[in-house]
C-alpha positions as CSV (number, residue, x, y, z in Angstrom):
1,M,18.1,15.5,-15.6
2,N,14.3,16.0,-15.1
3,L,13.6,14.9,-18.7
4,R,15.8,11.8,-18.2
5,F,14.0,10.9,-15.0
6,N,10.6,11.3,-16.7
7,K,11.7,9.0,-19.5
8,V,12.8,6.3,-17.0
9,I,9.5,6.6,-15.1
10,A,7.6,6.5,-18.4
11,G,9.5,3.3,-19.3
12,I,8.7,1.7,-15.9
13,G,5.1,2.8,-16.2
14,K,4.8,1.3,-19.7
15,L,6.0,-2.0,-18.4
16,L,3.7,-1.9,-15.4
17,F,0.6,-0.9,-17.4
18,R,1.2,-3.8,-19.9
19,V,0.5,-6.3,-17.1
20,D,-3.1,-7.5,-17.1
21,S,-5.5,-6.3,-14.4
22,Y,-6.2,-9.9,-13.4
23,A,-2.6,-10.4,-12.6
24,Y,-2.6,-7.3,-10.4
25,F,-5.7,-8.6,-8.7
26,Y,-3.9,-11.8,-7.6
27,I,-0.8,-9.8,-6.6
28,A,-3.0,-7.3,-4.7
29,L,-4.8,-10.1,-3.0
30,I,-1.6,-11.8,-1.9
31,W,-0.3,-8.4,-0.6
32,T,-3.5,-7.8,1.3
33,V,-3.4,-11.3,3.0
34,T,0.3,-10.7,3.9
35,T,-0.6,-7.3,5.3
36,L,-3.5,-8.9,7.2
37,Y,-1.2,-11.6,8.7
38,L,1.5,-9.1,9.7
39,S,-1.0,-6.8,11.2
40,L,-2.7,-9.4,13.4
41,V,0.2,-11.7,14.3
42,S,1.1,-11.8,17.9
43,A,3.7,-9.4,19.3
44,K,5.8,-12.4,20.4
45,T,5.9,-13.8,16.9
46,L,6.6,-10.3,15.4
47,S,9.5,-9.6,17.9
48,S,11.1,-12.9,16.8
49,M,11.6,-11.3,13.4
50,H,14.6,-9.2,14.6
51,F,14.6,-6.7,11.8
52,W,11.6,-5.0,13.3
53,N,13.6,-4.0,16.4
54,L,14.9,-0.8,14.9
55,P,13.3,2.4,16.3
56,G,10.7,3.9,13.9
57,L,11.0,1.0,11.5
58,D,7.4,-0.1,12.1
59,K,6.0,3.3,11.0
60,I,8.1,3.2,7.8
61,A,6.9,-0.4,7.2
62,H,3.3,0.7,7.7
63,T,3.8,3.5,5.2
64,V,5.5,1.3,2.6
65,F,2.9,-1.5,3.0
66,Y,0.1,0.9,2.4
67,I,1.8,2.6,-0.6
68,V,2.2,-0.8,-2.3
69,F,-1.3,-1.9,-1.1
70,S,-3.1,1.1,-2.7
71,F,-0.9,1.1,-5.8
72,L,-1.7,-2.5,-6.5
73,W,-5.4,-2.1,-6.0
74,C,-5.3,1.0,-8.2
75,M,-3.6,-1.0,-10.9
76,T,-6.4,-3.7,-10.4
77,I,-9.5,-1.5,-10.5
78,S,-8.7,2.0,-11.5
79,R,-7.1,1.6,-14.9
80,K,-10.3,1.9,-17.0
81,K,-12.6,3.8,-14.6
82,N,-11.4,6.3,-12.1
83,R,-12.0,4.5,-8.8
84,M,-8.9,5.8,-7.0
85,L,-11.0,7.4,-4.2
86,M,-12.6,4.0,-3.6
87,V,-9.2,2.4,-3.3
88,I,-8.1,5.1,-0.8
89,I,-11.2,4.7,1.3
90,F,-10.8,0.9,1.2
91,A,-7.1,1.1,2.2
92,I,-7.9,3.5,5.1
93,S,-10.8,1.3,6.3
94,F,-8.6,-1.8,6.1
95,G,-5.9,-0.1,8.2
96,V,-8.5,1.0,10.8
97,A,-9.9,-2.6,10.9
98,M,-6.4,-4.0,11.4
99,E,-5.7,-1.6,14.3
100,T,-9.1,-2.4,15.8
101,G,-8.3,-6.1,15.4
102,Q,-5.0,-5.7,17.2
103,Y,-6.9,-4.1,20.1
104,W,-9.6,-6.8,20.3
105,M,-7.4,-9.8,19.8
106,R,-5.2,-9.0,22.9
107,S,-2.2,-10.6,21.3
108,G,0.3,-8.1,22.8
109,R,-0.3,-5.6,20.0
110,A,-1.9,-2.2,20.6
111,F,-4.3,0.1,18.8
112,E,-2.2,3.1,17.6
113,V,-3.6,6.2,16.1
114,L,-0.2,7.0,14.6
115,D,-0.4,3.7,12.7
116,I,-3.7,4.8,11.2
117,I,-2.2,8.1,10.2
118,V,0.9,6.6,8.5
119,N,-1.4,3.9,6.8
120,T,-3.5,6.7,5.5
121,A,-0.5,8.6,4.2
122,G,0.8,5.5,2.5
123,A,-2.6,4.9,0.9
124,I,-2.7,8.4,-0.5
125,I,0.9,8.3,-1.6
126,G,0.4,4.9,-3.4
127,S,-2.7,6.2,-5.2
128,G,-0.9,9.4,-6.1
129,I,2.0,7.4,-7.6
130,F,-0.5,5.4,-9.6
131,R,-2.2,8.7,-10.8
132,W,1.2,10.2,-11.7
133,M,2.3,7.2,-13.6
134,Q,-1.0,6.9,-15.4
135,S,-0.8,10.6,-16.4
136,I,2.7,10.0,-17.8
137,Q,1.3,7.1,-19.8
138,T,-1.5,9.1,-21.3
139,G,0.6,12.2,-21.8
140,H,-1.5,14.3,-19.4
141,N,1.1,15.6,-17.0
């Protein structure tokens, strides 16, 4: 089972690593702007999106957004040179800036330390997934 799983992941990784870094740049940029919008939109607008009303879902959403965020930026800038730490620091800084923006904008959103923690976890997980898939591609498990 483990060998089959690794083969599936290797196949997915092979497909992902065939995509040009410039394409990932535009995808990462769109993802970043989407994250920026959803982080700073008013609480009233956000509550009108009824799927956010489930308890704990916002923490899961934060984690998933930052997993994808850091993975996409790793695919953009870390493929030739190891800049994964730079991506993690950028993602964490971006998350702190979004929380600070929520505080200062007074749009019904609040600065939450727990959001920063789950954003950080997501950034580390996303970068770790990139590193893992990269190691499978190069055969350095």
